[in-house]
C-alpha positions in Angstrom: -29.4 39.1 51.7 -29.8 41.3 49.2 -27.5 43.7 51.2 -25.1 41.3 52.4 -24.4 40.5 49.0 -24.4 43.7 47.4 -21.8 45.2 50.6 -19.7 41.8 49.3 -19.5 42.8 45.5 -18.8 46.6 46.7 -16.0 45.8 48.8 -14.4 43.0 46.8 -15.3 45.2 42.8 -13.2 48.2 45.1 -10.2 46.0 46.5 -9.1 45.0 42.7 -9.5 48.2 41.8 -7.5 49.2 44.2 -4.7 46.7 43.5 -4.6 48.0 40.1 -2.3 50.1 41.3 0.4 47.8 42.3 2.1 47.6 38.4 1.9 51.6 38.1 4.0 51.6 41.4 6.9 48.9 41.0 7.2 50.2 37.5 8.1 53.7 39.5 10.7 52.1 41.9 14.0 51.0 40.7 14.3 48.1 43.8 13.8 44.1 43.2 10.3 43.2 43.4 11.2 40.8 46.8 12.2 43.8 48.3 9.8 46.2 47.7 7.1 43.1 49.0 9.0 42.8 51.9 8.6 46.6 52.7 4.9 46.5 51.1 3.3 43.6 53.9 5.5 44.2 56.8 4.0 48.0 56.1 0.8 46.5 56.0 1.2 43.9 59.4 2.3 47.9 61.5 -0.3 49.2 60.3 -2.8 46.6 61.0 -1.2 46.2 64.0 -1.5 49.6 65.1 -4.9 50.3 64.0 -6.7 47.4 65.2 -4.6 46.7 68.1 -7.3 46.5 70.3 -9.4 44.0 68.5 -6.5 41.7 69.1 -5.5 40.9 65.2 -4.4 37.2 65.8 -7.4 37.0 68.0 -8.7 32.9 67.0 -5.5 31.7 65.3 -4.8 29.4 67.5 -8.2 27.8 67.6 -7.5 24.0 66.1 -7.7 23.5 62.3 -6.7 27.5 62.1 -3.3 27.7 62.3 -2.5 25.2 59.6 -4.8 27.3 57.5 -3.5 30.4 58.0 0.1 29.3 57.5 -0.9 27.4 54.2 -2.1 30.6 53.3 0.8 32.7 53.7 2.8 29.7 51.7 0.6 29.8 49.1 0.7 33.7 48.8 4.4 33.8 49.0 5.1 31.4 46.3 2.6 32.5 44.1 4.3 35.6 44.0 7.7 34.4 43.5 6.6 31.5 40.7 4.8 34.9 38.8 8.0 36.5 38.5 9.5 33.1 37.6 7.0 32.9 34.7 8.1 36.6 33.6 11.4 35.8 33.5 10.8 32.4 31.2 8.3 34.3 29.3 7.3 37.7 29.4 4.8 39.9 31.4 1.7 39.7 29.3 2.2 36.1 29.4 3.1 35.8 32.7 -0.2 37.7 33.6 -2.5 35.9 31.3 -1.4 32.7 32.8 -1.7 33.6 36.7 -5.1 35.1 35.3 -6.2 31.8 35.1 -6.8 31.7 38.2 -10.8 32.2 38.3 -10.8 29.3 35.9 -9.1 26.8 38.2 -11.5 28.3 40.9 -14.8 27.7 38.9 -13.8 24.1 38.7 -12.4 23.1 42.3 -14.9 25.2 44.4 -17.8 22.5 43.9 -15.3 20.0 44.9 -14.1 21.6 48.1 -17.2 23.8 49.6 -19.6 21.3 48.0 -21.5 24.1 46.1 -21.9 24.1 42.7 -20.7 26.2 40.4 -23.5 28.0 38.9 -23.9 28.3 35.1 -24.0 32.0 34.4 -20.1 31.7 35.8 -18.5 29.9 32.8 -19.9 32.5 30.3 -18.9 35.1 32.6 -15.6 34.2 32.7 -15.1 33.5 29.2 -16.1 36.7 28.6 -13.8 38.3 31.1 -11.0 36.6 30.1 -11.4 37.7 26.1 -11.3 40.9 27.2 -7.7 40.4 29.6 -6.7 38.9 26.2 -7.8 41.8 24.4 -6.1 44.5 26.9 -2.7 42.2 26.6 -2.8 42.1 23.0 -0.6 45.2 22.3 2.0 43.7 24.4 1.6 40.2 22.6 1.3 41.3 19.4 4.6 43.9 19.9 7.1 41.7 21.1 8.7 38.1 20.1 7.0 35.2 21.7 9.7 34.0 24.2 8.7 30.7 25.5 10.2 28.4 28.1 8.9 25.2 29.2 10.1 26.5 32.8 7.9 29.8 32.6 4.7 28.5 31.2 5.1 25.9 33.9 5.9 28.1 36.6 2.4 30.7 35.3 0.5 27.5 35.5 1.2 27.0 39.1 1.0 30.6 39.7 -2.6 30.2 38.8 -3.7 27.6 40.3 -1.6 28.1 43.6 -3.7 31.6 43.4 -6.8 29.9 43.0 -6.1 27.5 45.8 -5.3 30.7 48.0 -8.5 32.4 47.4 -10.6 29.1 48.3 -8.0 28.6 51.8 -9.4 32.4 52.3 -12.8 32.1 51.4 -12.9 28.9 54.4 -11.0 31.2 56.6 -13.5 33.7 56.5 -15.8 31.6 58.4 -13.7 30.6 61.3 -11.7 34.2 61.9 -12.3 38.1 61.5 -10.4 39.4 58.8 -8.2 41.3 60.4 -7.0 38.2 61.7 -6.6 36.7 57.9 -4.9 39.7 56.5 -2.3 40.7 59.7 -1.2 37.0 59.6 -0.5 36.6 55.6 1.2 40.3 55.9 3.8 38.6 57.9 4.0 35.6 57.1 4.9 36.8 53.5 6.8 39.1 54.8 9.8 36.4 56.8 9.1 34.2 53.8 10.4 36.7 51.1 12.6 38.6 53.5 15.8 36.3 53.0 15.4 36.1 48.9 14.6 40.1 49.5 18.3 40.6 51.7 19.9 38.4 48.5 18.9 40.6 46.1 19.5 44.2 47.4 22.1 43.6 50.8 23.4 40.4 48.5 24.0 42.6 45.3 25.0 45.7 46.8 21.7 47.6 46.0 20.6 50.7 48.3 17.5 51.0 48.5 16.2 54.7 47.2 13.9 57.1 48.5 11.3 56.1 45.7 11.9 53.0 46.7 10.5 53.3 50.2 7.8 55.3 49.2 6.0 53.0 46.8 6.6 50.3 49.1 4.5 52.2 51.5 2.1 53.3 49.4 1.7 49.5 48.5 1.7 48.5 52.3 -1.1 50.8 53.0 -3.4 51.5 50.5 -2.9 48.0 48.1 -2.4 45.9 50.8 -3.9 47.1 54.3 -6.8 48.5 53.0 -7.4 46.3 49.9 -6.8 43.3 51.4 -8.8 44.0 54.4 -11.9 45.0 51.6 -11.3 41.7 49.2 -11.6 39.4 52.6 -14.0 41.1 53.9 -16.2 41.3 50.9 -15.0 37.4 50.2 -17.4 36.6 53.1 -20.4 37.9 51.5 -20.2 36.4 48.5 -19.6 33.2 46.4 -15.9 32.4 45.8 -16.4 32.0 42.0 -18.2 35.7 42.0 -15.3 36.8 43.4 -12.5 35.2 41.1 -14.4 37.0 38.4 -14.2 40.0 39.7 -10.5 39.8 40.0 -10.3 40.6 36.3 -11.5 44.1 37.1 -7.3 44.9 38.6 -6.0 44.4 35.1 -8.8 47.3 33.9 -7.7 49.9 36.6 -3.8 49.0 36.0 -3.6 51.0 32.7 -5.3 54.2 34.2 -3.1 54.6 37.1 0.0 53.4 34.5 -1.1 57.0 32.9 -1.6 58.9 35.3 1.3 58.1 37.4 4.0 57.2 34.4 2.2 58.5 31.5 1.8 55.5 29.7 -1.2 55.7 27.0 -4.1 53.8 26.7 -5.0 51.8 23.9 -8.0 50.8 21.7 -7.1 47.6 22.9 -7.4 48.3 26.6 -10.7 50.1 26.0 -12.3 47.1 24.4 -11.2 44.8 27.0 -12.1 46.6 29.8 -15.7 46.8 29.1 -15.3 42.9 28.2 -14.3 42.8 32.1 -16.9 44.9 33.2 -19.8 42.8 31.4 -18.6 39.5 32.6 -18.4 40.7 36.1 -22.1 42.4 36.2 -23.3 38.9 34.6 -22.3 37.2 38.2 -23.5 40.0 40.4 -26.4 40.9 38.4 -27.7 37.0 37.5 -25.8 35.1 40.2 -27.2 33.1 43.2 -26.3 34.7 46.4 -24.8 32.8 49.0 -26.3 32.1 52.4 -24.2 33.1 55.5 -22.0 30.2 56.6 -22.4 28.1 54.4 -19.1 27.6 52.7 -16.4 25.2 54.8 -13.6 22.9 54.1 -15.3 20.7 56.9 -16.8 17.5 56.2 -20.2 17.3 55.5 -22.4 16.7 58.6 
């Protein structure tokens, strides 16, 4: 049981550290975010289809009760991303990120009602510490700009956080029904198809031409930050409590400044160092003091 949980924690933590690269690559490219997302997810879908062709990446998708969950997962992921963009435009990057990263709080509150497994007490102080760390990382942006708030932007940010929380719960449930390959392969193609109309409108419709840099960024996003990282996250999610995975999600903004330093030459402030240390401390609390999950213990099916 400990070996299973340890592997899950390592995979989930590693996936979020890799996904911290997303922001730097988006800043490096110049294409609209929707276009980068379509390139990213389509690339991931192609890579996963080629690598796991013999394992039938859609195996189990047609089983009763599975395909509606897969479809819901894709819709949630795509629209959560769109809501995040709306939140950024209606507020700021820092505020939009903070609102979306309230998702672990919603996971902690919703998981007991969905999976009938109570959230442990240690999760709440871990969440408070990690959320405080995120606030410190974002502090320079918040203090260095005039606060811009709109009701629509704040509502979109909160909805993005709730949507991301529900998305994690759906993925957690799917790990008990189908393989990680099926989950990530389906998610990648659904996201690409759902976001394609917006991407075409923001590129072809506006006369924008994709550059070599855009394509390179999109391919790296697809191969490294999606095909690899999403597989790690999904496989790890099946081995640990969803509340623990949500807390570890705060590692993504910890690694993001490091990638920004390496790729964009952006400096790292003391706020980021202190905030990152707090996030790591919050993650260690659930890893070292949290209870391990019994295999197959969670499902959305009614209790017998």
